[in-house]
C-alpha positions in Angstrom: -25.5 65.4 -29.2 -25.1 66.1 -25.6 -23.6 69.2 -25.7 -20.2 69.2 -23.2 -22.0 70.6 -19.9 -23.7 67.9 -20.2 -21.8 65.5 -20.3 -19.4 66.8 -17.5 -22.1 67.2 -15.1 -23.9 63.9 -15.3 -20.5 61.9 -15.0 -19.7 65.2 -11.7 -23.1 63.7 -10.2 -21.9 59.7 -10.8 -18.9 61.0 -8.9 -20.6 63.0 -6.5 -23.5 59.4 -5.7 -20.5 57.2 -5.6 -19.1 59.4 -3.2 -22.1 58.9 -0.8 -22.9 55.7 -1.2 -19.5 54.6 0.2 -19.4 57.2 2.8 -23.4 55.8 3.8 -21.9 52.2 3.3 -18.8 53.1 5.0 -16.5 52.1 2.4 -13.7 53.3 1.5 -13.7 56.0 -1.2 -9.7 55.5 -2.8 -8.2 51.6 -4.3 -5.3 51.7 -1.4 -4.3 49.8 1.4 -1.7 49.5 3.9 -0.1 45.7 4.1 1.8 46.6 7.4 -1.6 46.6 8.9 -3.4 43.9 6.8 -0.5 41.6 8.0 -1.1 42.4 11.9 -4.4 42.4 11.8 -4.1 38.7 9.8 -0.9 37.7 12.3 -3.5 39.3 15.4 -6.5 36.3 14.4 -6.4 32.8 16.0 -5.9 30.3 13.5 -9.0 29.8 11.0 -10.0 26.5 13.0 -10.3 27.8 16.0 -12.3 31.1 13.9 -14.4 28.9 12.6 -15.3 26.6 15.9 -16.0 29.4 17.9 -18.1 31.5 14.5 -20.3 27.8 15.3 -20.9 28.1 18.9 -21.7 32.1 19.0 -24.2 30.9 15.6 -25.9 28.2 18.4 -26.5 30.9 20.5 -28.2 33.0 17.3 -31.3 30.8 17.7 -33.8 32.4 20.1 -34.6 29.0 22.2 -31.2 27.7 22.7 -29.9 31.4 23.9 -32.9 31.0 25.7 -31.8 27.7 27.6 -28.6 28.6 28.5 -29.7 31.6 30.6 -32.3 29.3 31.8 -29.8 26.7 33.3 -27.9 28.3 34.4 -27.6 27.3 38.0 -31.1 25.3 37.2 -31.5 21.3 36.4 -34.2 21.1 34.5 -36.1 18.1 32.6 -37.1 18.5 29.2 -40.9 18.7 29.4 -40.1 22.2 32.1 -38.0 22.9 29.2 -40.4 23.0 26.7 -42.4 24.8 29.3 -39.6 27.8 29.8 -39.6 27.9 25.4 -42.9 27.9 25.6 -42.8 25.3 22.7 -43.1 21.5 22.1 -41.2 18.7 23.8 -40.3 18.1 20.7 -38.9 21.0 19.8 -36.9 22.1 22.7 -35.0 18.3 22.8 -33.8 19.2 19.5 -32.4 22.7 20.8 -30.9 20.8 23.8 -29.7 18.0 21.5 -27.5 21.0 19.8 -26.6 22.5 22.7 -25.1 19.0 24.2 -23.6 18.5 20.9 -21.5 21.7 21.7 -20.4 20.7 24.8 -22.3 23.5 26.4 -24.9 21.2 28.4 -25.0 17.7 29.6 -27.8 15.4 31.3 -28.5 12.4 33.4 -32.0 10.5 33.6 -33.7 9.4 36.4 -36.0 6.9 35.8 -37.8 7.8 32.5 -36.8 11.6 33.1 -34.0 13.4 32.0 -32.3 16.6 33.8 -30.6 18.9 31.8 -27.6 21.4 33.1 -24.8 23.8 32.0 -21.8 21.5 31.6 -19.3 24.6 30.3 -19.7 28.0 32.3 -18.3 29.5 29.5 -21.2 29.4 27.7 -23.8 30.9 30.3 -21.1 33.8 30.5 -21.1 34.1 26.9 -25.1 34.4 26.8 -24.7 37.1 29.9 -21.9 39.7 28.1 -24.5 39.6 24.6 -27.1 40.8 27.1 -25.2 43.3 28.7 -24.0 44.4 25.7 -27.8 45.3 24.8 -28.2 47.4 27.9 -28.1 51.0 27.4 -24.6 53.0 28.2 -24.8 55.2 30.9 -23.8 58.9 29.4 -21.0 61.0 31.2 -21.8 64.4 31.3 -18.8 66.6 32.1 -18.4 67.9 35.4 -18.8 71.4 35.8 
């Protein structure tokens, strides 16, 4: 039979470990919520279809090749083989990235003989990619003046 103080010690330790894990993971330590705050947050959200569409577009930029192509096509028109060279890959791979960006309305193309030239169709894609790059720039530290 386990002495009561050992059982109590184990219980306290389990709770302490749980609290520490909750603090490390950003979880609440108590099961409570503010219905008014939840309602305000839900009301601030766009409708589900818009969120899904935005997530799909942002997800498309989650691929290094597509992200690079958006930036490379900013102010430039490139053929498929040039896009492949920019990516350092095959024409087939570049073509697949271009096809997906075209499906999403980010880019468009024109043909000239046997060549296909791609360009940005919607400049908001470039703005989104540039904003993501800017987000990763170090934030200057402000020093308090003496």
